[in-house]
C-alpha positions in Angstrom: -111.6 70.8 -125.6 -108.0 71.4 -125.3 -107.2 69.9 -121.9 -108.3 69.2 -118.4 -106.8 69.6 -115.0 -107.6 67.1 -112.2 -108.4 68.5 -108.8 -108.9 66.5 -105.6 -112.4 66.6 -104.2 -113.5 65.4 -100.7 -110.0 64.2 -99.8 -109.4 62.0 -102.8 -105.8 61.7 -103.9 -105.6 62.6 -107.5 -102.4 60.7 -108.1 -104.2 57.4 -107.3 -106.9 58.0 -109.9 -106.0 56.4 -113.2 -109.2 57.2 -115.1 -112.2 59.5 -114.9 -115.6 57.7 -114.7 -118.2 59.2 -116.9 -120.9 56.6 -116.3 -123.2 59.0 -114.3 -123.1 61.6 -117.0 -123.7 59.1 -119.7 -126.6 57.6 -117.8 -128.1 61.1 -117.4 -127.7 61.8 -121.1 -129.4 58.5 -121.9 -132.3 59.4 -119.6 -132.7 62.8 -121.3 -132.6 61.2 -124.8 -135.1 58.6 -123.7 -137.6 60.8 -122.0 -137.3 63.9 -124.3 -138.1 62.7 -127.7 -136.7 65.9 -129.3 -133.2 64.6 -128.6 -133.6 61.2 -130.2 -132.0 60.5 -133.5 -133.8 61.5 -136.7 -136.8 63.0 -134.9 -139.3 65.6 -135.9 -139.7 67.1 -132.4 -137.2 69.9 -133.0 -137.7 73.5 -132.0 -137.7 76.3 -134.6 -136.6 78.8 -131.9 -133.8 78.3 -129.5 -135.9 79.8 -126.7 -138.5 77.0 -127.1 -135.8 74.4 -126.9 -134.3 76.0 -123.8 -137.8 76.2 -122.1 -138.5 72.5 -122.9 -135.2 71.5 -121.4 -135.8 73.7 -118.3 -139.2 72.2 -117.7 -137.9 68.6 -118.1 -134.9 69.1 -115.8 -137.0 70.8 -113.1 -139.5 67.9 -113.3 -136.7 65.3 -113.3 -135.1 66.9 -110.2 -138.1 67.9 -108.1 -140.9 65.5 -109.1 -139.5 62.3 -110.7 -138.9 59.4 -108.2 -136.8 56.4 -109.3 -137.0 52.9 -107.8 -134.2 51.2 -105.9 -132.2 48.6 -107.8 -133.1 45.0 -107.2 -129.8 44.3 -105.4 -130.5 47.0 -102.8 -132.8 44.8 -100.8 -135.6 47.4 -101.2 -136.7 46.6 -104.7 -139.8 48.4 -105.8 -139.7 51.2 -103.2 -139.4 54.7 -104.5 -136.4 56.8 -103.7 -136.7 60.5 -102.7 -136.4 63.0 -105.5 -133.0 64.3 -106.5 -133.8 67.7 -105.0 -134.7 66.0 -101.7 -131.5 63.9 -101.7 -129.5 67.1 -102.4 -131.2 68.9 -99.5 -132.8 71.5 -101.7 -136.3 70.7 -100.5 -137.7 68.5 -97.7 -141.0 67.5 -99.2 -142.4 65.7 -102.2 -143.5 67.9 -105.1 -146.1 67.3 -107.7 -146.4 69.0 -111.1 -148.9 71.5 -109.8 -146.5 72.7 -107.1 -143.6 72.8 -109.7 -145.8 74.9 -112.0 -146.8 77.3 -109.1 -143.2 77.7 -108.1 -142.2 78.5 -111.7 -145.0 81.1 -112.0 -143.9 82.9 -108.8 -140.2 82.9 -109.6 
């Protein structure tokens, strides 16, 4: 990486920003490393073909975004309740999916 340009998003004044927060990206990377054992250090779950690695990542990310439901933090006042999936919060889908529906959608696509 040679450089980066800051651009204002959603009316945020770029001159007032003094640092870029990467905590969301780092948290997602940690989740991937934790749940996909092929990305942990010194593992034996590697793929011999790049296509197999790409397919495994695609299945995991689709499952994570459409099926996986996280719990609210303890300080939210709603501890233990499940959040909607990431796809529901982004407005991509309006209903809960299970793995069977995810598989059916992948087959028809």
